[in-house]
LUMPA-929808 format. One record per residue (C-alpha): residue in three letters; x, y, z. Coordinates in steps of 0.5 Angstrom, whole numbers, padded with zeros to 4 digits, always signed. Layout:
! LUMPA-929808
alaXYZ;...
This chain:
! LUMPA-929808
met+0119+0192-0163;leu+0117+0185-0164;val+0111+0185-0161;val+0108+0192-0163;val+0110+0189-0171;gly+0106+0183-0169;thr+0100+0187-0166;val+0100+0192-0172;trp+0099+0186-0177;glu+0094+0182-0173;ile+0090+0189-0173;cys+0091+0191-0181;arg+0090+0183-0182;tyr+0083+0184-0178;ile+0081+0190-0182;tyr+0082+0186-0189;asn+0078+0180-0187;ser+0072+0185-0184;leu+0072+0189-0190;phe+0072+0183-0196;tyr+0069+0177-0193;lys+0062+0176-0189;lys+0063+0170-0185;thr+0058+0164-0184;glu+0058+0163-0177;glu+0059+0155-0175;arg+0057+0154-0183;gly+0063+0151-0185;thr+0062+0155-0192;gln+0063+0162-0194;thr+0060+0167-0199;asn+0060+0174-0201;glu+0055+0179-0205;glu+0058+0178-0211;glu+0057+0171-0212;gln+0050+0173-0210;cys+0049+0178-0216;ile+0053+0173-0220;tyr+0047+0168-0219;thr+0042+0173-0219;ser+0044+0175-0227;leu+0044+0167-0228;leu+0037+0166-0227;lys+0036+0172-0232;ala+0041+0169-0237;leu+0037+0162-0236;pro+0035+0159-0243;ala+0027+0156-0244;glu+0029+0150-0247;glu+0026+0144-0244;asn+0031+0139-0246;val+0037+0142-0244;ser+0039+0141-0237;ile+0045+0144-0233;lys+0049+0143-0227;ile+0048+0146-0220;ile+0053+0144-0215;gln+0053+0144-0208;lys+0060+0145-0205;ser+0063+0145-0198;thr+0069+0148-0195;asn+0072+0147-0189;arg+0071+0152-0183;gly+0075+0158-0184;asn+0077+0157-0191;thr+0077+0164-0194;lys+0076+0161-0202;ser+0070+0161-0206;lys+0071+0155-0209;pro+0073+0149-0206;ser+0079+0145-0208;leu+0081+0139-0212;lys+0082+0134-0206;thr+0076+0137-0202;arg+0071+0135-0209;lys+0075+0128-0209;lys+0073+0127-0202;arg+0065+0128-0203;glu+0066+0123-0210;ile+0065+0116-0207;pro+0065+0110-0212;lys+0060+0106-0211;tyr+0064+0100-0211;ser+0069+0101-0207;met+0067+0106-0200;ala+0069+0100-0196;lys+0077+0102-0198;ser+0075+0110-0197;gly+0079+0113-0192;asp+0075+0119-0192;phe+0069+0116-0190;asp+0069+0110-0185;leu+0064+0105-0186;val+0065+0101-0180;pro+0061+0102-0174;gly+0065+0106-0169;gly+0070+0110-0174;ala+0067+0117-0175;glu+0070+0123-0170;ala+0066+0129-0167;glu+0070+0134-0171;glu+0069+0130-0178;ser+0061+0129-0176;asp+0061+0136-0176;his+0064+0138-0183;phe+0060+0132-0186;tyr+0053+0136-0183;ala+0056+0143-0185;ala+0057+0140-0192;his+0049+0139-0193;phe+0048+0145-0192;pro+0051+0150-0196;pro+0048+0156-0200;leu+0048+0156-0207;gln+0055+0158-0210;lys+0057+0161-0217;glu+0060+0156-0222;asp+0063+0157-0229;ser+0058+0158-0235;asn+0061+0154-0239;lys+0061+0148-0235;ala+0054+0150-0235;ser+0053+0149-0242;his+0055+0142-0243;ser+0053+0138-0237;ser+0051+0133-0242;ser+0057+0131-0243;ser+0060+0131-0237;asn+0061+0125-0231;lys+0056+0124-0226;glu+0058+0126-0219;leu+0055+0124-0212;ser+0055+0132-0211;phe+0051+0134-0218;lys+0044+0135-0218;gln+0042+0134-0226;ile+0035+0138-0227;pro+0032+0140-0234;val+0032+0147-0235;ala+0026+0150-0235;asn+0025+0147-0228;thr+0031+0149-0226;ser+0030+0157-0227;lys+0024+0156-0222;trp+0028+0151-0216;met+0033+0156-0216;ala+0028+0162-0215;ala+0024+0157-0210;asn+0031+0156-0206;ile+0036+0162-0207;asp+0033+0166-0201;lys+0031+0158-0197;ala+0039+0157-0198;gln+0040+0162-0194;arg+0036+0160-0189;glu+0038+0153-0189;thr+0039+0151-0181;thr+0046+0151-0179;val+0051+0146-0175;gly+0050+0152-0169;glu+0043+0152-0170;met+0042+0145-0170;arg+0046+0145-0164;gln+0040+0150-0161;ile+0035+0145-0163;leu+0039+0139-0160;glu+0039+0142-0153;glu+0032+0145-0153;leu+0029+0138-0154;glu+0035+0135-0150;tyr+0032+0140-0145;lys+0025+0138-0146;trp+0026+0131-0145;gly+0030+0131-0139;asp+0024+0134-0135;asp+0022+0130-0130;thr+0016+0134-0128;lys+0013+0132-0135;lys+0012+0125-0136;asp+0009+0127-0143;lys+0013+0128-0148;thr+0008+0132-0152;asp+0012+0139-0152;val+0018+0135-0155;tyr+0013+0132-0160;arg+0011+0139-0162;thr+0018+0142-0162;leu+0021+0137-0166;arg+0016+0137-0172;his+0016+0144-0172;tyr+0023+0144-0174;leu+0022+0139-0178;ser+0017+0143-0182;lys+0021+0149-0183;cys+0028+0145-0185;thr+0029+0145-0192;asn+0033+0138-0190;pro+0030+0135-0185;tyr+0034+0128-0187;ser+0041+0132-0185;leu+0037+0135-0179;val+0035+0128-0176;ala+0042+0124-0178;phe+0045+0131-0173;leu+0040+0130-0167;val+0040+0123-0167;glu+0048+0122-0167;lys+0049+0128-0163;ser+0044+0126-0157;lys+0047+0124-0151;asp+0043+0117-0150;tyr+0044+0115-0157;his+0050+0110-0155;leu+0044+0106-0151;pro+0041+0101-0153;lys+0034+0102-0151;thr+0028+0105-0153;ser+0026+0110-0148;thr+0032+0114-0151;leu+0032+0122-0155;ala+0035+0119-0160;tyr+0031+0113-0161;tyr+0024+0117-0160;ile+0027+0123-0165;met+0028+0117-0171;lys+0021+0114-0169;glu+0017+0120-0170;phe+0022+0122-0176;asp+0019+0115-0179;asn+0012+0117-0178;trp+0012+0124-0180;cys+0015+0122-0187;ser+0009+0117-0187;ser+0005+0123-0190;lys+0006+0124-0196;asp+0005+0132-0194;asn+0011+0132-0190;val+0016+0129-0195;pro+0020+0134-0199;lys+0019+0136-0206;tyr+0026+0135-0208;ser+0028+0129-0203;gln+0031+0125-0209;phe+0037+0130-0209;leu+0037+0131-0202;leu+0038+0124-0200;thr+0045+0123-0203;gln+0049+0115-0203;glu+0054+0119-0198;leu+0048+0121-0193;lys+0045+0114-0193;leu+0051+0111-0192;his+0052+0116-0186;val+0045+0114-0183;leu+0046+0107-0183;his+0053+0108-0180;ile+0049+0112-0174;cys+0044+0107-0173;thr+0049+0100-0173;arg+0055+0104-0169;tyr+0052+0101-0162;his+0046+0098-0163;met+0041+0096-0168;thr+0034+0099-0165;met+0033+0105-0170;val+0035+0101-0176;gly+0028+0099-0178;phe+0025+0106-0177;ala+0032+0110-0181;ile+0031+0104-0187;lys+0024+0107-0188;ala+0025+0114-0187;phe+0031+0115-0191;gln+0029+0110-0196;leu+0035+0105-0196;asp+0032+0100-0199;his+0031+0104-0205;pro+0032+0098-0210;glu+0038+0101-0213;asn+0042+0101-0206;ser+0047+0096-0208;phe+0053+0101-0206;leu+0051+0099-0198;val+0053+0093-0200;pro+0061+0094-0197;val+0057+0096-0190;leu+0055+0089-0190;arg+0061+0086-0192;cys+0065+0090-0186;phe+0060+0086-0181;leu+0062+0080-0184;glu+0069+0081-0183;lys+0069+0083-0176;his+0064+0077-0175;lys+0058+0081-0173;phe+0053+0076-0177;lys+0047+0078-0173;glu+0048+0085-0175;ala+0049+0083-0182;ala+0043+0079-0182;val+0038+0084-0180;cys+0041+0089-0185;gly+0042+0085-0190;gly+0034+0083-0190;lys+0031+0089-0188;leu+0035+0092-0194;gly+0033+0087-0199;leu+0041+0086-0200;gln+0041+0078-0199;asp+0043+0076-0207;his+0049+0080-0206;phe+0051+0074-0201;ser+0051+0066-0201;val+0048+0063-0195;glu+0054+0060-0193;glu+0056+0067-0192;ile+0051+0070-0187;val+0046+0063-0185;leu+0051+0059-0185;pro+0054+0063-0179;leu+0047+0064-0176;ile+0045+0056-0175;leu+0052+0055-0172;gln+0052+0060-0167;asp+0044+0058-0166;lys+0042+0065-0168;val+0036+0061-0172;asn+0031+0067-0170;leu+0035+0072-0174;ile+0034+0067-0181;glu+0027+0069-0182;thr+0029+0076-0181;tyr+0033+0076-0187;leu+0030+0071-0191;met+0024+0076-0191;gly+0021+0077-0198;asn+0026+0073-0202;pro+0023+0066-0205;gly+0030+0065-0208;gln+0035+0065-0202;gln+0028+0062-0197;leu+0029+0055-0202;leu+0037+0055-0202;val+0037+0056-0194;ala+0032+0050-0194;gln+0036+0046-0199;met+0043+0048-0195;leu+0039+0044-0189;asp+0037+0038-0192;arg+0044+0037-0194;leu+0046+0039-0187;cys+0041+0033-0184;asp+0044+0028-0188;arg+0047+0022-0183;ser+0054+0022-0188;val+0056+0029-0187;asp+0062+0031-0183;met+0059+0036-0178;ala+0066+0038-0175;thr+0069+0039-0181;ile+0064+0044-0183;ile+0065+0047-0176;ser+0073+0048-0177;ser+0073+0050-0184;ser+0067+0056-0183;gly+0072+0060-0179;val+0066+0062-0174;pro+0067+0064-0167;asn+0063+0062-0161;val+0060+0055-0165;lys+0054+0052-0161;arg+0056+0045-0162;asp+0050+0042-0158;lys+0046+0044-0163;met+0049+0042-0170;his+0046+0035-0170;trp+0041+0033-0175;lys+0035+0033-0170;pro+0035+0040-0168;leu+0036+0041-0176;ser+0031+0037-0178;lys+0026+0041-0174;leu+0028+0048-0176;ala+0028+0045-0184;ala+0021+0042-0183;arg+0019+0049-0179;leu+0022+0053-0185;met+0019+0049-0190;lys+0012+0050-0188;leu+0014+0057-0187;tyr+0016+0058-0194;asp+0011+0053-0198;ile+0017+0049-0200;pro+0015+0042-0203;ser+0018+0036-0199;asp+0021+0033-0206;met+0026+0039-0206;cys+0029+0037-0199;pro+0029+0029-0199;asn+0033+0028-0193;ile+0029+0032-0188;ser+0022+0029-0191;asn+0025+0022-0190;ala+0027+0024-0182;arg+0020+0027-0181;gly+0017+0021-0185;leu+0021+0016-0180;gly+0019+0020-0174;ala+0011+0020-0176;val+0012+0012-0177;lys+0015+0012-0169;tyr+0009+0016-0167;leu+0004+0012-0171;leu+0008+0005-0168;tyr+0007+0008-0161;lys+0000+0010-0161;arg-0002+0004-0164;tyr+0003-0002-0160;val+0004+0003-0153;glu-0002+0007-0152;gly-0007+0003-0156;ser-0011+0009-0158;met-0012+0008-0165;gly-0016+0003-0168;ala-0013-0002-0173;gly-0017+0000-0179;ser-0015+0008-0178;trp-0008+0006-0176;glu-0006+0003-0183;glu-0010+0009-0186;met-0005+0014-0182;val+0001+0009-0183;gln+0000+0009-0191;ser-0001+0017-0191;ala+0005+0017-0187;ile+0010+0013-0191;gly+0007+0015-0199;asp+0011+0013-0204;ser+0018+0013-0200;ile+0022+0006-0201;phe+0026+0008-0195;leu+0020+0009-0190;lys+0017+0002-0193;glu+0024-0001-0191;gln+0024+0003-0183;leu+0016+0001-0182;ile+0019-0006-0183;glu+0025-0005-0178;gln+0021-0001-0173;leu+0016-0007-0173;met+0021-0012-0171;cys+0023-0007-0165;tyr+0016-0009-0162;asn+0017-0016-0164;glu+0011-0016-0169;thr+0014-0021-0174;thr+0007-0022-0177;ala+0006-0016-0178;ala+0012-0014-0181;ala+0011-0020-0186;lys+0005-0018-0188;trp+0006-0011-0188;ala+0013-0013-0193;asp+0008-0016-0198;his+0003-0011-0198;tyr+0009-0006-0201;gln+0012-0012-0205;leu+0019-0011-0201;ser+0025-0016-0204;asp+0028-0021-0199;glu+0034-0017-0199;cys+0031-0010-0197;val+0028-0013-0190;pro+0031-0017-0185;pro+0033-0024-0185;leu+0027-0027-0179;val+0022-0023-0184;ala+0024-0026-0190;gln+0024-0033-0186;his+0018-0031-0183;arg+0014-0029-0190;lys+0017-0035-0194;ser+0014-0040-0187;leu+0007-0036-0189;lys+0007-0037-0196;asp+0009-0044-0195;asn+0004-0046-0190;pro-0002-0042-0192;ala-0007-0044-0185;pro-0009-0039-0181;val-0003-0037-0175;ser-0004-0037-0168;glu-0009-0033-0165;glu-0004-0029-0161;asn-0001-0027-0167;asp-0005-0025-0172;glu-0008-0018-0174;asp-0015-0017-0177;trp-0013-0011-0180;asp-0021-0009-0181;ala-0022-0010-0174;asp-0022-0004-0168;cys-0018-0004-0162;phe-0024-0006-0158;ser-0030-0011-0160;glu-0038-0009-0160;asp-0039-0011-0153;asn-0033-0008-0150;ile-0035-0001-0153;lys-0042-0002-0150;thr-0040-0003-0143;ser-0035+0002-0143;trp-0036+0007-0148;tyr-0042+0012-0149;pro-0045+0009-0155;leu-0050+0013-0161;lys-0057+0012-0158;ile-0061+0012-0166;pro-0061+0007-0171;gln-0056+0008-0176;asp-0061+0009-0182;ala-0062+0015-0178;ile-0055+0017-0181;thr-0055+0021-0188;met-0049+0023-0192;val-0050+0030-0195;asp-0047+0029-0202;thr-0051+0032-0207;lys-0054+0038-0208;glu-0061+0035-0207;ser-0059+0032-0200;tyr-0056+0039-0199;trp-0062+0043-0199;ala-0066+0038-0196;cys-0062+0038-0190;leu-0062+0046-0189;gln-0070+0045-0190;arg-0070+0041-0184;leu-0065+0044-0179;ser-0067+0051-0180;lys-0074+0050-0178;pro-0076+0054-0172;gly-0074+0052-0165;thr-0069+0046-0167;thr-0063+0045-0163;val-0057+0043-0167;gly-0050+0039-0166;ile-0045+0042-0169;asp-0038+0038-0170;ser-0033+0038-0176;glu-0027+0032-0177;trp-0021+0034-0182;lys-0015+0029-0184;pro-0008+0030-0178;gly-0002+0033-0183;phe+0004+0030-0184;gly+0010+0034-0186;asn+0007+0041-0190;thr+0001+0037-0192;ile-0005+0042-0192;gln-0011+0041-0188;arg-0018+0042-0190;val-0024+0040-0187;ala-0027+0033-0189;leu-0033+0033-0186;met-0039+0036-0182;gln-0043+0034-0177;leu-0050+0037-0176;ala-0054+0033-0171;val-0061+0034-0168;val-0065+0030-0164;asp-0068+0025-0169;his-0063+0025-0175;ile-0055+0026-0176;tyr-0053+0029-0182;leu-0046+0028-0185;leu-0044+0034-0190;asp-0038+0031-0194;ile-0035+0038-0195;ile-0029+0036-0200;tyr-0035+0034-0205;leu-0039+0040-0204;ser-0034+0044-0205;lys-0033+0042-0212;asn-0040+0042-0213;leu-0043+0048-0209;gln-0043+0056-0211;glu-0041+0061-0207;asp-0049+0063-0206;asp-0050+0056-0203;trp-0046+0057-0198;gln-0048+0064-0196;gln-0055+0060-0195;phe-0052+0055-0191;val-0049+0060-0186;ala-0055+0064-0186;arg-0060+0059-0185;ile-0056+0055-0180;phe-0050+0060-0176;cys-0054+0067-0177;asn-0062+0064-0175;pro-0065+0066-0169;ala-0070+0061-0169;ile-0065+0055-0167;leu-0060+0054-0162;lys-0053+0051-0164;leu-0049+0047-0160;gly-0041+0046-0160;tyr-0035+0044-0156;gly-0028+0047-0159;leu-0031+0051-0164;asp-0026+0056-0164;ser-0022+0050-0168;asp-0028+0049-0172;phe-0029+0055-0175;gln-0021+0056-0176;met-0022+0051-0180;phe-0028+0052-0184;val-0025+0059-0186;lys-0019+0058-0188;met-0023+0053-0193;phe-0028+0058-0195;pro-0025+0065-0193;phe-0031+0069-0197;leu-0036+0066-0191;lys-0031+0069-0185;asp-0036+0076-0186;ser-0043+0073-0185;leu-0040+0068-0180;ser-0038+0074-0175;his-0045+0075-0175;met-0048+0069-0173;val-0053+0069-0167;arg-0054+0063-0162;val-0048+0059-0162;val-0047+0057-0156;glu-0040+0054-0153;leu-0041+0048-0149;glu-0035+0048-0144;lys-0038+0055-0141;val-0044+0052-0139;ala-0041+0046-0137;gln-0036+0050-0132;lys-0043+0054-0129;val-0046+0047-0127;ile-0041+0042-0126;asp-0036+0044-0120;lys-0030+0048-0122;thr-0026+0044-0118;val-0027+0038-0123;asn-0021+0039-0129;leu-0025+0038-0135;leu-0019+0041-0139;pro-0012+0038-0136;asp-0007+0043-0137;thr-0002+0040-0143;gly+0002+0046-0144;gln-0001+0046-0151;ser-0005+0052-0154;asp-0012+0050-0157;glu-0011+0055-0163;glu-0009+0053-0170;asp-0002+0056-0170;ala+0000+0051-0164;pro-0003+0045-0166;leu-0002+0038-0162;glu+0006+0036-0166;asp+0010+0031-0164;cys+0017+0034-0163;asp+0019+0028-0167;ser+0015+0026-0172;gly+0012+0033-0174;val+0005+0030-0174;asn+0000+0035-0173;ile-0006+0032-0171;lys-0010+0039-0171;phe-0015+0038-0166;pro-0015+0042-0160;gln-0014+0037-0153;lys-0021+0040-0150;glu-0024+0036-0156;ala-0019+0030-0155;arg-0021+0030-0147;gly-0025+0035-0144;leu-0031+0033-0149;ser-0030+0025-0146;glu-0029+0028-0139;leu-0035+0032-0139;val-0040+0026-0143;arg-0037+0021-0137;gln-0039+0027-0132;thr-0046+0028-0134;leu-0048+0021-0138;gly-0044+0017-0134;lys-0039+0014-0139;pro-0033+0017-0144;leu-0033+0018-0151;ser-0028+0013-0155;lys-0023+0017-0159;thr-0021+0011-0162;glu-0022+0014-0170;gln-0021+0021-0168;met-0014+0020-0171;ser-0016+0017-0178;asp-0016+0019-0185;trp-0023+0023-0186;glu-0021+0024-0193;arg-0022+0016-0196;arg-0029+0016-0199;pro-0033+0011-0197;leu-0032+0012-0190;arg-0032+0006-0185;pro-0038+0004-0181;ala-0033+0006-0175;gln-0032+0013-0177;val-0039+0014-0179;thr-0041+0012-0172;tyr-0036+0016-0169;ala-0037+0022-0173;ala-0045+0022-0171;leu-0044+0021-0164;asp-0040+0027-0163;ala-0045+0031-0166;his-0051+0028-0163;val-0048+0027-0155;leu-0049+0034-0155;leu-0056+0035-0155;glu-0056+0030-0150;val-0050+0033-0146;tyr-0053+0041-0146;asp-0060+0038-0143;glu-0057+0034-0137;leu-0053+0041-0136;val-0060+0045-0136;arg-0064+0040-0132;arg-0058+0040-0126;ala-0058+0048-0127;gln-0066+0049-0126;lys-0065+0043-0121;leu-0060+0047-0117;lys-0063+0053-0118;met-0058+0057-0122;ser-0059+0063-0124;phe-0054+0065-0131;asp-0055+0065-0138;leu-0056+0058-0141;glu-0054+0061-0148;pro-0047+0064-0147;pro-0044+0067-0153;val-0038+0063-0157;ser-0031+0066-0157;met-0029+0070-0163;lys-0022+0069-0163;trp-0023+0064-0169;met-0023+0071-0173;lys-0017+0073-0171;ala-0011+0071-0175;ser-0007+0066-0173;lys+0001+0067-0172;arg+0002+0063-0178;glu-0001+0067-0182;lys+0002+0073-0180;leu+0009+0070-0181;lys+0007+0067-0187;ala+0005+0075-0190;lys+0012+0077-0186;ala+0016+0072-0190;lys+0013+0074-0197;gly+0015+0081-0195;his+0008+0084-0194;lys+0005+0087-0188;phe+0000+0083-0186;thr-0007+0086-0186;tyr-0013+0084-0183;lys-0018+0082-0188;asn-0026+0083-0187;lys-0024+0088-0182;pro-0031+0091-0179;pro-0032+0098-0182;lys-0030+0104-0177;thr-0036+0109-0178;ala-0043+0106-0182;gln-0045+0099-0178;tyr-0044+0102-0172;asn-0048+0110-0172;thr-0054+0106-0172;ser-0056+0105-0165;pro-0062+0108-0161;his-0064+0111-0155;pro-0063+0106-0149;gln-0070+0105-0148;gly-0071+0102-0155;gly-0074+0109-0159;ala-0071+0113-0164;arg-0065+0117-0162;pro-0067+0124-0159;ser-0063+0130-0162;gln-0061+0132-0155;met-0061+0128-0148;ser-0058+0129-0141;pro-0052+0124-0138;gly-0057+0121-0133;gln-0061+0118-0139;leu-0056+0114-0142;lys-0054+0108-0139;val-0048+0104-0141;val-0044+0098-0139;val-0037+0098-0140;asp-0032+0093-0142;ser-0026+0092-0138;met-0022+0095-0145;leu-0025+0101-0143;gln-0025+0102-0136;gly-0021+0109-0138;leu-0028+0111-0142;gly-0033+0109-0136;arg-0029+0113-0131;gln-0029+0119-0136;leu-0037+0118-0137;arg-0038+0117-0130;ser-0035+0124-0129;cys-0039+0127-0134;gly-0046+0124-0130;val-0047+0119-0135;asp-0050+0112-0131;val-0044+0107-0132;tyr-0043+0100-0130;ile-0035+0099-0131;leu-0033+0091-0132;glu-0027+0089-0127;asn-0021+0086-0130;his-0024+0078-0128;glu-0030+0080-0131;asp-0031+0077-0138;his-0035+0079-0144;asp-0042+0074-0142;arg-0042+0079-0136;thr-0043+0084-0141;ile-0048+0081-0144;glu-0052+0079-0138;ile-0052+0086-0134;cys-0054+0089-0142;arg-0060+0084-0141;leu-0062+0085-0134;gln-0061+0093-0133;asn-0063+0095-0141;arg-0055+0098-0141;ile-0052+0100-0148;val-0045+0096-0149;leu-0039+0100-0151;thr-0034+0096-0153;ser-0029+0096-0159;gly-0025+0091-0164;asn-0028+0083-0164;pro-0031+0084-0158;tyr-0036+0088-0161;ile-0038+0082-0166;met-0040+0078-0161;val-0043+0082-0157;arg-0048+0085-0163;ser-0049+0077-0164;his-0053+0076-0157;val-0056+0083-0155;gly-0057+0086-0162;glu-0054+0092-0166;his-0059+0097-0163;met-0055+0095-0155;cys-0048+0096-0157;tyr-0043+0101-0160;cys-0036+0100-0162;val-0031+0105-0160;gln-0027+0107-0165;ser-0022+0113-0162;val-0016+0111-0158;thr-0015+0116-0152;ala-0020+0117-0147;arg-0022+0123-0148;glu-0022+0122-0155;gln-0028+0116-0153;val-0032+0121-0149;met-0032+0125-0155;glu-0034+0120-0160;val-0039+0117-0155;met-0043+0123-0153;gly-0043+0126-0160;his-0046+0119-0162;phe-0052+0119-0157;gly-0053+0126-0157;val-0051+0127-0150;lys-0051+0135-0148;val-0047+0136-0141;lys-0049+0142-0137;thr-0044+0144-0131;glu-0049+0141-0125;asp-0047+0134-0129;ile-0040+0134-0127;phe-0039+0129-0121;ser-0046+0129-0121;arg-0045+0121-0120;cys-0041+0118-0115;gln-0034+0116-0117;val-0034+0109-0114;ser-0040+0105-0115;asp-0043+0103-0121;gly-0049+0106-0124;val-0050+0110-0117;
C-alpha cells in the first residue's frame, strides 16, 4: 500500500510541475510566461523622462529552485563588500579555493533572463543603496535597452551550451591530423560574436579546459585567453554594455582563475577583462592573500600589472623579492610608478650602508628561502645603480650608492694608470677629477688608495690639490706633505710625477706607435658657424674620400653621455667639429644640410670603423636626423673590407664577451664606469693599422675628457689620427685586393643596427608604463610603390612571371620558393649569406631585391630605390599576392612549376 501511495504522489507532483512551471535546463534559473507578460507591460508603461532612472535587477537562483524571486540569503551572497572580500566565505579569493559545482552556479548566475521587479522599487531607485547586481540605466535609454535585450536574454548561452562549445573546441584542438589551428580560431570567434556575454563565456571555457592547470603556452586555455585578448583589441567586438557585464564579482573570479595554478594568462586577462581600471582597489585583498601565503612573485606580477603598488609599502613586496634573489621581478612590479621607483632606490641605498646589520633585517622580515650570499653591499649596489640609471634617479638621492660606485671608479682608474699603464697622465688626471666630483668621502679615499700603490708623493700632491687637512689623511702623507713644503727643492726623478706629461715620450711614440703624417696646422677646430660652412664646402666636393670618427667622454654612474667631437678627415686636412658648441648655435636645418651634403651625397665616399656606436650616439643627441641618416649612401665599414682582404685566420676582433651595441657598453663591474666605446674600436682598429701600415695606434688618450675646452695637444693629435688613418688603411686594402686580383665589392654597406632601438630605450619605456614604439619607422606603402620594371624602364601594366628577375634575402625564403613555383626567376639567399651578397647579386645580375624591415633601408642606399622592394605582408601566400600585384605579374597555367625548384635562376 505504501508503495502505491508513493507512486501516486510522484505522478501527481510531476503533473503539477509540468502544468505550472517551465524548466530552463542547465541554466540555474527558471521563468514563466506570466513574468514575460509583466515585462511586456512594463515596457509600455515606462515614462519617457530623461533624468529618472530605474533599477534592472539580474537575479540568479539555484538549479531546481521553483521560486521566481531569489531569497534574501541568495541576494546577500551576490553582494560582496568592496573592502571585506578577503573575509568572504561565499567567494574564495585564494587560488585553488573554487569548487566545480560552485563555479557552475557562478556562471549560471551570469546568464539570467530578465525578471520582474516591483514597480514601487522602480520609482525610487535613486535613493536606494548601490549593489553589485544592480545596473543604473537612465529611463530614456532603459526602454531601448530592454527592447533590444529582452528577446536576446532568452537566447543567452546557457551553462550546458557553454559545455558544448568547450567540447567542440577541445575536439578540434586535440585533432592531431591538423597542425593548423585555424578551425579553433574561427570557431572561437564565431561563438564570441554570437554570445551576449563573451566575458563569462571565456572565463568558463578557460576554467573548464582540461589543460587549464598546465603552466604552458601550448594549452587550449592559454590559446582561448590570448585570442580573446586579440578579439577585444578591436573596438567593434567589445559589447556596447561591457561596463554592465564586467562586474566586480566577475573580475575577481577571472583574477582567481588566472592565478590559481600559474601566471601565464594574467597579462591577457588584465587587458581583456579591464582589470587595470583605475577603480580596481577591490582587488587589493587578493594580493594580500598572496603575501600571507608568501607568494611574493604572484603579488609582484599582479601588483605591477594592475597598478596597485601604492597600496603596499616597499618592505611588503620589494624587500622579500630582494631577499629571495628575485630581482628581475622588481622592474615588473615598479612599472609606471615613479614614486615607488624612488622609494625602492632609497631602500637599497639604506641597505648599502656598511653599518646596517643584514642578519637582523633577514630575521625580522619573516621571509623564507633567503639567499644570504646575495645580501651584501656589492650585489645590492649594482642592483641599485642599475635601477637608478633605468629610472633616471639623481645620485644625490642615494648617497651611499653614489659613494660606493664612485670608489669603484677611482679603483678602476688607478688600475688603468699604475698596473696597465694604458692611460696618459693628462687624461688620467681629468678622469679622476670627474669621478670624484665634490665628494669629501671620495677625496679621502683617493689618498688612501694611492698609498696602497705606494705613491706617497702623488697622494701628498692630491691632498694639497683638494686642500685636505692633516687629520683627514694618513700620517705618512701628512709628514710627506710637510717635508715637501719645508724643502721645496725638486724630489728625485723616480718619485716625481709630471701631470702634464704623457705615458710615453715623443720619441717612444714615433718608434712604437703609428704617427700622424700631416702637420698640426692642417688640423682645424670647427667651433664657429663660418668654419662650419667652410668645412662643408670643402668636404662635399665630388670625388672626395672622407674618414669619419667621433669621441665622447666616458660616463661615471648616471652621467649622460653625448658626442663631444666629430673628426672628418680628407687627404690634406682634418676638421674637428666641436659638437658641444655647434649643438647650441646651429639650427635643425643646418644639421640637415650636414647630413645631406656629407652622408647622403653619392659623389663622395665615407669611411669609418665601428660606425654603429658613432651613429647611435649621434642620433641620440640629434634624434631629428635619424630619418635623414637612413638614406645615407656610400658609407663604408672598413671592418668588412678588411675581412675580405686580410687572412680570416687573423683575429682582428678578440672575443671579450662584450657586446658592441649601445645597450652593452664596456663597464667595469665594480666601478660602474661606462667606457662606451666598442671593443672593435679599442683593439680592432689598432690591430688593423698594425697589419696594414706596420705599427699599431696608441690608445692612451681614448679614455679622456673630450668635453674639456680647449683640448690638450695630445687629444687633438689622437683625434686627428683616428680619422686620417682610415684613408691610409682603405688605400692599402684596395691596393692589396687589386694585387691579388680579388673580385668583391670595395664599398660594402654599413650596418643599420644603430637604427634599432637599444635594449635600454625599451626598458626605460617599459619602466614608465609605456609601450615602446619605433620612431621614424619607414612608411608601409607610399615610398615602396615606385619600383619600375626590372630592366629600368617604366613598369608595364602586365608582365609574365619569367620577365621578373628578383633576388630574395634569407628572411624571405618562403616567398622565394612560392614565386619560383609560379615561374618567376628567383635567386634565394642561403642562411649564411648576408645582405652584402644581396647587393652584389643585384648589381651583377640586374635583379630586383626583395627584402623587408631595416635591411631595406640599407640595401636601398646602395642599389637605389628603383632596384629594391620592401615586402610588408606576413605570410608567404600574402607576400606572393603583394609582389605579383606590385609588379603587375599575371600567372598562367603553363607558368606553374615551369622553373626548376632547386637551382636558382633556372
